[in-house]
Residue, then its C-alpha position, 0 to 999 in steps of 0.5 A: m459863541t463869542i456872544f455867549n462868552q460874555y456870561r462867563g466868570l459869574r458866581r456859580e449861584i447865578y447860573i443855578l438861578f438862571f437854570g431855575r428861571i428856565v425850568t419855572n418859565l417852561g410851565s408859565m402857561v396860564w398867565p399868557v392866556m388869563t385875559l382869554i380865560l376870563s373873556q371866553k371861558l368865564g364870559m367877562s367883558a373888558s371892564q370886568i376883566s379890568y376890575f379883576i386885574i385891579g382887584s388882584g393887583i390890590l392883593m399883590l400890594p402887601a405881598n410886594l411890601i412883605g416880600g421886600k422886607l423879608a428879602d432884606r431881613f432873612n435868607k433870600k434863598w429860603v424866602i424863594v423856596i417857601c413862597d414857591s412851595v405855596s404856589i406849587l400847591c395852588f397850581i396843582v389844586c387848580s388842575a384838579i378842580p373844575l374851572g371857576i371862581v375858586t380856580i381863579a382865586l387859587f391862581i391869584a393866591a399863587g400869584v401873590f406868593q410869586n410876587m412875594e418872592y420876586p424882591s428876593y430873586d431880584a436882589l440875589f442877582a445884585d448881591l451875587s455880582t459886582t457892579k461891573d458884572r451887574e448888567r451881565a447878571y441881569s441879562l442872564e436872568y432875563l435870558g433864562g426866563n425867556l428861554g423857558l417861555v419860548l414854547s409855553p404861550t403857544i402850548a397854552g394857546l393849543l391847550f386852551e380850548n379843551y385841556l386848560w387844566l393841563s396848563f395848571l398842572i404843568s405850571g405846578i410841576s415846573i415850579a416844583v423842579s425849579t424850587v428843588l434845584i434852588a433848595v439843593l444847589v444854591k449853597n452860598v448867598t453871601p453878597v460879593e465884596d465890591d470895593s470899587e469907587e462906583a460901589e460907594y452908592q451901594e454901601s449899606k445903611e442899616g437902620v435907615g428907613i426906605f423913604r429916607v433913602l428915597k428922599e436922598n435919591p430924587m432921581m430914583l423917584i423920577y425913575i420909579l414914576g417913569a417905570a410905573l407908567y411904562y409897565a402900565a402901558y406894557g401890561q396892555y400887551s396881555f390885556i388889549m392885544p388878545l382882546d383885539m385878536a379875539s375880536v378880529h379873528n374869533e376862536a383863532g385869536a387865542v392861538i394867534f396870540g400864543t404864537v405872537s407871545s412865543l415870538n416875543c420869547l424867542a426874540v428875547v432869547i436871540f437878541t438879548p445876548i446881542i443887545t447886551r454885547v453890542f450896546s455894552r458901552m451905552r449907559d443904562t439911562g440911554k437903554i431905558m429911553t431907547g427901550r421905551i421908544l421901541v415899545f411905543a413903536g411896536y404898539a403903533v405898528f400893531l394898531l396900524l396893521l390890526g387885522f393883518i396877521p403878519g403885522y402882529y409879528i412885525a409889531m412884536l419884534v419891535f416891541t421885544w427889542g424895546e423890552i430887552f433894552t429896558t429890562v437889561a438896564e433897569g436892574p443895574y440902574v437901581s442896584t448900583r444907586m441904592p444901598a445894598s441893605h435896601r434892595g429888597r425893600i426898594n423892589g417892594v416899593m417899586s412894585v407897589i407904586s407900579a400897581a397903584v398906577f397900573g390899576p387905574v390905567d387898566l380900569v380906564v382902558g377897560q371902560l374905554y375899550d367897552n364904550k369907545g372901541s379899540f382905536p381910542t383905547w390905543v391912543l390912550i395907551l400910546s400917550i401913557t407910553l410917551s409919558s414914560v419916554a419923557l421921564a426917561v429923557l429927564l432921567r438921562i439928562f440929570d442922572k450924571k449930576a446925581y451919581p457922578k462916580l458911576y459916569k467917571a467909572k464908565e468913562e475910564e472903561k473907555 
């Protein structure tokens, strides 16, 4: 219980958002098997799937920017509630109509509105926590999301063959429950007052454009590029991995991938509190670098043991450790270095840049997989991951000079 005691003392609203994350992700059953829906249900090739991912990514771009603007301008709680309401309607309609292009279009529409709400959700965790509590708050958010995801990928794999419509319905109902929780129980979203020295970098800059703020924070540009490369490589977990499993194990591939995804979520639930506690004194730049190295190692293990089912679970465990290190550090890294007035917009810009990198990478990966096969594709994926590691090393070296007060505060804690 000592491990979980670290989450005490946060604002009441953070715990409500935490439970909302759990309930929402209990029904996240469609995204984990989307590649398999497109390939096995709709007969698309890897190249065609990459076009689909790029096309949907392009639609997400304005959603991310609009969502960031809405987060900084309006009440973040109601941005989340309104966007979720549209998603709920889309999922319920998807469950009631035959699987086809219309279903996929509605699913993408739901994804657009979920992307639009993301900057508000992420910024709320920063608004409602002080600088010293920021990592615990983001760790709790991440833990909640994965508590809900523990069983949903496995259930999605089991429903995939004959009851796919039920996955859409469960997703809609779960998001609806979460939305009601947030609408009724989250009452106060006023940002906390933080007068610590390290909070100086978070002082609001109303009226200043986001690109000017980024120009004043060159380290943030290095971070954003590294994160974009990392997520372009990370996304292959739900693209190339299931295609490889389906290729090697045929119909069993969906169930295997579902259980591997569930292990990912279970490992997050078990190890997130442990890593947050044990590595609390490690700087966020060190965690980001460590996380990307471990993701690279997880992919390498998967490639080396492809065809050996127990090897998938070993690879996923290593991969998940990397995911945890990265995720618990990224939110605090950005929110402690950017003005509070721009938290929504910076999340929107980061999502757009990530999509701009993610799309071409998916296109090349899909073409390479169709034309050259699995091994050359994984060589490319591993190379992109290593590039993100290199940028994390640069970030770790030069960040102290850019934000000395954050390091001074950390040294005083010791």
